[in-house]
N, C-alpha and C positions, 0 to 999 in steps of 0.2 A: 821286421815288416814295415814299420813306420819309416825307417831309413830308405828302404827300397821304394816306398811310395813317394817320398820326398824327391829322390833322385829321378824317378820316372816323371813326376810333375815338372821338375826343373828342365829335364831334357825335352819334354813336350813343348814347354814354353820357349826355349831357345830355338828349337826347330821351327816353330810357328813364327818367331821373330825373324829368322833368316829367310823363310819363305816369303814373308811380307816385305822385308827391307830390300832384298836383292832385286825383285822386279821394280820396286819403286825407284831404286838407284838407277837401274837401266833406263826406265822410262824418263827419268829426269835428264839423263845424258842425251837421250834421243831428242827430247824436247829442246834442249839447248842447241843441238846441231840443226834442227829444223828451223829454229828461230833465226839462226845465222843465215841459213840458206834462203829463207824467205826474204830477209833483209837484202841479200845480194840480188835476188830476183827483182825486187822492187827498184833497187838502184839501177839495174839493167833496163827495166821498163822506163824509168825516168830518163836515162841516157838516150834511149831510143826516141822518146817523146821530144826531148830537147833537140836531137839531131834532125828530126822531121820538121820541128817548128822553126829552126834556124836555117833550113835548106842547106844543110851540110852536104856538100857535093861528094865528100869522101865516104859518106855513110851509104851503104846499099839500101835503097828505098824498100825493096821487097823484104829484106831482112828486118828492117825496122818495123814494118807492119806485122810481120810474123811474130816478132818479140812482143809487140803490144797486144796482139790478139791471142797470144798463147796463154795469158793469165786467165785461168778458169776458176780459181778458188780463193785468191787473196782479195778481200774487199779494198777498193781504192776510190778515193775522191780527189780530183784535181781542181785546185782553186787558183784564183789570181791573187795578187798581192793584197787585195781587200777582202779576201776570204769569200769571194763570190764563187759559187760552184760552177765550174766549166764543164766537167764531165765526171762520170762515175762508172764503176765496173764491179760486178759480183755483189751488188746490193739489191736484192729483190724488194720491191715496194708492195706492201699489202694492197689489195684491190680497193678497200674502203678507206685507205689512209690518204691524207693530203700529201702529195709527193714532195712539195717544197718544204713543208714543216718536218716531214719524216726525214728527208735528206739532211736537213739542218741538224736534227738530233743525232743522226749517224755521224755527221762531220764532227760534232762536239765529242762524241764517243771516241772517234779515231784520233782527235787532237789530244785526248787524255791518254791514249794508248802508247804511242811512240812519237818521237820527234819527226817532223816531216822532212822529206827530201826536197831540196831547192832546185828548180829548173831555171837556169839563167838564159833568158831570151835576148840578151844584149840590150839594144835600145828600146825594145818593146816591154822591158821590165822583167819581172820574175813570176814564176808560178810555183805553187807548193803542192807536193804530192803526199797525201795522208793515206795511211794504210793500217790494216788490222790483221789479226790472226786468221789464217784459213780455217775452214771447218775441221780439217784433220788435226791441226794444231790445237784448236779449242777442245776437241775430244781428248787429245793427249794430255792437255793441261788438267782435265778432270780425272784422268786415270789414277794418279797417285791418291787423290781424295777418295775415290771409290775403293782403292786397295786398302787405304787406312780404315775405312768403315768396315770392310769385309774382315780385316784383321781384328778390329775391336769386337765385332760380332762373334768371330771365331773364339777369341779369348773368353768372352762372356759365356758362350755355349760350353767351352771346355771347363770353365769354373763351375757352371751349373751342373754339368755331368759329373765332375769330381765330387762336388758337394753332396749331390743326391746319392751318388755311389757310396760315399762315406756314411751318409745317414742310413741308407738301406742296409749297409753292413752292420752298423750299430743296432738297427732295429731287428735284424735277423739274430744278432747275438742276444739281445734282450728277450726276444721271443723264445729262443732256444733255452736260455736260462730259466725263463718262467715255466716252460713246459717240463723241464727237467725237475724244477722245484715241485711242481704238481705231482710228478711221478714219484719223487722221493717221499712226499707227504703221504702217499697212498698206504704204505706199509704201517707206519705208526698209527694212522687213523683206524685201519682195520684192527690193529692190536687193541686200541682203546675201546672199540665197540665190543671186542671179545672180553676184555677185562670187566666192562660194565655188566655184560651178561653173567659172567662168573660171580661178580659181587652181588648181583640180584639173586642168584641161586643161593648165595651164602646169607641171604636175608639182611643185607646192609641197609642203611638208612635210605628210604626211597626218595626223599626230597633231595638228598645229595646226589643220588644216581640220576635223577631227572636233570639236575643242573649240569652234571657231567655229560649227559646225553646231548643237552643243548650246545655245550661247548664243542663236543666232538662233531656234532652236525655242522656247527659253524666252521670248524676246520675243514670239513669235507666241502662245504660251499666255497671256502677260500681256495681250496685245491682246484675246484671247477673254474673259478675265476682265472687262475693262472693258466689253466688249460685253454681258455678261450682267447687269451691274448694272441693277436696276430691272425685270428680267424674271423669270419663274418658271423656276428652274433645272431641268434634266432630270438624272435620276440613272441610274446603271448599276451592275451588279454588278462589283465590283473586288476583286481578290485583294490584301489588305493585305501579305501576305508578300513580294510583289514591289514593290508600289507605294511603300511607305515606305522600303525600302532604296534604291530608285532616287532618291527625293527627297533622302534624306540624302547619298548619294554626290555628287549635284549640288551641294548646299549646302556639303558638306565641302571640296570643291575650290575654293570661292570665299570661304571664311571665313579669318580670321586663322590663321596657322600655330600660334598658341598655344592654339587651341581643339581639344579632343579629343572625339570623338563615341563614344558607347556605345549599342548597340542590343540589347534583349532581347525575345524573342517566343517564343510556343509553336511547336513544330514542326508542329502540325496546320494545315491550310489555313484561313485566316480570310477569309471573304467578307463584304463590307458593301455597302450600297446608297448610293453617294455620287456627287457631281459631282466628277470628278478635278481639274479646273482650280481650282474653288473650295476644295475640301478641301486641295489642295496649298498654297493661299494661307494657310489657317489654320496649317498646320504651319510654313510659312516665317515667318509673323509670330511664332509662339511661339519658334522657334529664334533669329531675329534679335533679338527682345527679350531673350532670355537672353544672347546674345553681347554685346549692348550693356551689359547689367547687369554682365557680367564684365569689361567694358572690354577684350575681345579675349583674355583669358587665363583658362582654366578648362576645365570639361567640360560637355557636354550629354548627358544620358542620356534615351533614349526607351525606355520599358518598356511592352510590350503584354501585357495579361492578359485572360482570359475570366472573366466572372461571370454565371452564368445565361445569358440570351439576349443579353447585352450584351458589347461589346468596350470595354475601358478602355485608353486610351492616355495615359500619364503622361510629360510633358516636364519634366525637371528641370535646372536650371542651378545653378552654384556662384557666383552673383553676389552683389550686395550686399543682396538681399532687398527686401521691401516693408514699409514702416512700417505698424503696425496701423491708424493713422488713414486710410491710403490704400487698404486692401485692398478696401473696398466700392466704391471709385471706379475701379478699374482697367479695368472694361469700359464706363465712361462716355465717350461721345464727347467729344473735346477734352481729356481728362485725360492729362497726361504729366509725368514727373519729369525728362525730358531737356531740355537747353538748346535743342536743335533737335528739332523733331518736331511733327506735327499731333495726336497723341493719338487716331488713328483705327484703328490696327492691331487692338487687342484688341476694340474696339467692332464693327469689321467682322467679326472672327472669330466673335463671339457671334451676330451676325445671320446669318452663313453657316450656323452649326451649327443654328440654329433652323429653317432651311429644309430640313434633313435629317430623315428619319423618326426620331423619338426621339433626335435629336441634342442634345448638351449640352456646354457647356464651362464650367469653373469653376476658380477658384484653390483648389487642394486644400490647400496649406500654404505658408508662407513664414516665414523667420527672418532677421532683419536680420543681415547679415554672413555668412550661411551659404548663402543661395540660396532659390529658389522652385520649386514644382511646380504645373503646370497639368494638369488632367485633361480629356480629351475622352472622351465616351461615345457609342457608336454601337450600333445594333441589329445583331446578327449575322444573316446570311442562312443558310438551310439549305444543306447541301452534298449534291449539286451545286446551285449557284444557278440561278435562271431566267436565260435569255439576256439579257433586258432588263427593267429595273424603272423605274417612274416614281413 
């Protein structure tokens, strides 16, 4: 499949290159021919002017006038040997412009364009005929540039289409794998609930059964998380004052004994509009990343504060910190400093927060050897909140 895609992309690029270069080559050839033809026309115009000026009896007078008057497109300025303008043709003068200064500027432009044609008047001296490109030739000169721009834009659009097509294919693959994982988890989770019921009937230790129920419920929630990947999440009003302590209690009981948790929050009720399963995933990722950074020894501090209409949740660890060169990469998919890991946790957390109203996550601060602080921002709901929010 990869080889087929590579050959298809190569064929598309070569075809686009041919489509762009062939017209450019043709237009360049036409431009060269027109340049020669216009030079010949100006030479004929100069010869006719010289014949009329020198009273050449062999030159038909009417034909000379027709040749001179036939030029409708090529800008021409005729000067004497001192570059004083004698006459001009096909140079429109703007109504508000000073004609003398404007013509002088046009003469300088034509002097830079092509070498002049000399009209020998014998004893009366010489005149010089300066000329430039006709409007048609000017447009033809710009045509290859326009083609080059169109070609570059075509290549960019092709690259963007292929890039997003490839990414969409990858996303569809991950979504499919996630939902299949959730489907496969369903059977063992149901079996675990059945075993817990059976053990309770056998009068097993209730405290152990309760912990098993918590873990099984956690597995069920993880299954729901995988099911929601790729779909638009639904949100509900959640009281953070109870949701976050419950999440921390669960994580605290399953982390290394060397990790201490601290929680600080206002005493007022804090309601937010979140998806509980997905937002819990964000908190878990931040906490687990912090525990990994501390290598199982240190403290995790969750501090909740209110600022205007927003709720700020700071998660701080006392780990090894993040090097300055890596701070902009932490949310990039695939980036990790661990020997083992996919580098998807923080990238997934950022994507989840973007799906929440006014949701945001960022690296607030980090110091090598001292630890890091990540900040989550959520919009606070009014109290009492609506029953359901979406």
